[in-house]
N, C-alpha and C positions, 0 to 999 in steps of 0.2 A: 182744273173741273173747263175752264173756259177754251180750251182746245175742243174740249167733246162739245160743247154750245157754238163755237166759232164751224165746226162743220155742219151741226146742225143749222145753221141757219144760213148757209150755204148750199144745202139738198133744198131747203127747204122749199130755194125759188123754182127748183127741177133737178131730176135726175142727175148723175155725174159720176165718174169713175175717179178714181184715187189721182190719177196724172191729172184725168178738168183740173181738177179739186185743188191739185199743188198750184196747176197752171196759173187757177184765180187767187188762190195763197198770196202766190208770184209776187205779183201786181196790184195785190187789194190788200189783205189783211195783213200781209210781211210787214205790216209798217205799224199794225198795233199790236198784235199776237205773232209772230214769228215762230213757226215750226218746221220742222224737216220733215224729210220723203219717210224716213221709219219712223217718228213719234205719229206720224198724220195715216200710214197705213194701221198702226196697230189702232191707234184710235179706232178709225171702220170696223176692225174686227172687235173689238169693245162695246161700240154703238147696235153693232148686230149681235153679240150671243147681249147685250140686254134688249131685244128686241125695238129698239129706237129708230133702225135702219133697216131694211131689209135689199137681196140682191133685188133687183130688176132686169136685171139683164147680163149673158154671159157669152162673151166676146171671144176671137179668137188665144190660143196664149191666154188660158187662163185669166183673160180683162172680166172684171168685175163691174158694172154699170150698179151703183147705192139709188136708193130711194129712200126717204124720210115717211116714218111709221107716221098711224093719228099718234101715237105713243112719246113718239117721238118731236112731234110738233107741239105737244100739250107739254111735253118737259120744256122744250126753247119757251114757248109764253110763258110758261110759268119763269123761268130763271128772270127772263126781260124785263115782268112784272112785278114780281113776289119776291126775288134776291137784292138783297142790296149789295151793288160793287165793293168789292175791292177798292181801299182807295190807298197806295203802295207810299208809305208811313219812310221809306229807307230808300237812301241814298249812298252808296256808294261814290257816288263822282263830290259830293256835298260832305260828306266824311272828310274827304283827302283838304277837298278846302280851309276845313277849320284845324286843322294840323299842317296847314302852310307858312307858317311859322320855325318851322324846322327844319325850312331847305334853306335855300339862300332866298336873298329875293329875286334875280335871276332866275331861279327856278321856280319858285312862286309865279314868274311872272307868264314863262312858258307852257307852265299846267295850265293856266287860266287861257290863252292864248291858244292851246291846243283844243281847248273845248271850243272856243270861236268856233275853231275854222272845223271841230266835229261837226258842228250843227249846221255850220257853211252847207258841207256838203250831205247832210238829212235833207234840209234845203233844195240844196239842188236833185234828189233823189226827190221827192215829192213833188217840185216840178213836174222831173222828167216820167211820171207818169200821172198827171193831172188830163191831160192828151185820154188817155186811154180811160179814167175815172167818167169823165167828163162828156166823152162821145154816146152814153150809151142815154135809156129811158128807163130802165129796167130799176126793180129797185135797190140791186144792188147798185148802182149807180150812182141814183139818185140820193140814198143816206151815203152811198161813200163818198160822194160832194163833201157831205155836212162833215165826218170823218177827216176826210182830206182837209180843211181848214183850219178842226182842230189841227193836225201836227203842224203847219201851217204858222198857225200862230203860234205855237208851242214853241216848235223849232229857232223863230226870229224873236222871240222874247229870255229864248235861254241862250241867243248866239249875244244878242244886246247884252246880257248880264252878264256874260266874259268877259266880250270889252271894257264895258264900264270897270268891272272887278278888276281887272289886269291895272288899269288904270289907275284904282287904290291903291296901287300897293308902291311908295318910297321908296 
């Protein structure tokens, strides 16, 4: 359901083609809600069928530019203010931690070290897009900075936790 709202949110900033939306997704929303090109284009079709977006321009080779409709903007605002976010309560990574006693200590430590390395790479990636996000003054940049900071803090905490957890195994 959130992909629908991510697309509506991007289009609330102005019309864009599927290609343009994918580029924006890759440098901003992919860290929050990843989507493939096929998912994005399928969602655009569903949004158009539902009357939440419309084709505002057509270009060469079938390129379509989409714009949010009044109904789409109303749906986005409703979702932001009235629909409580789903808080993920499942973690495949932590479930494995509960059962690390089933492997030898070396393997358990390697697993936790790998989790710390994954978070370190995530931090590198987030840092690599910081300049792009912070360069703009538009709404996506302003609120993107807030989301970016959340990602930085979360990944930092997860990396630190994994390093601590590895030290707990004797």
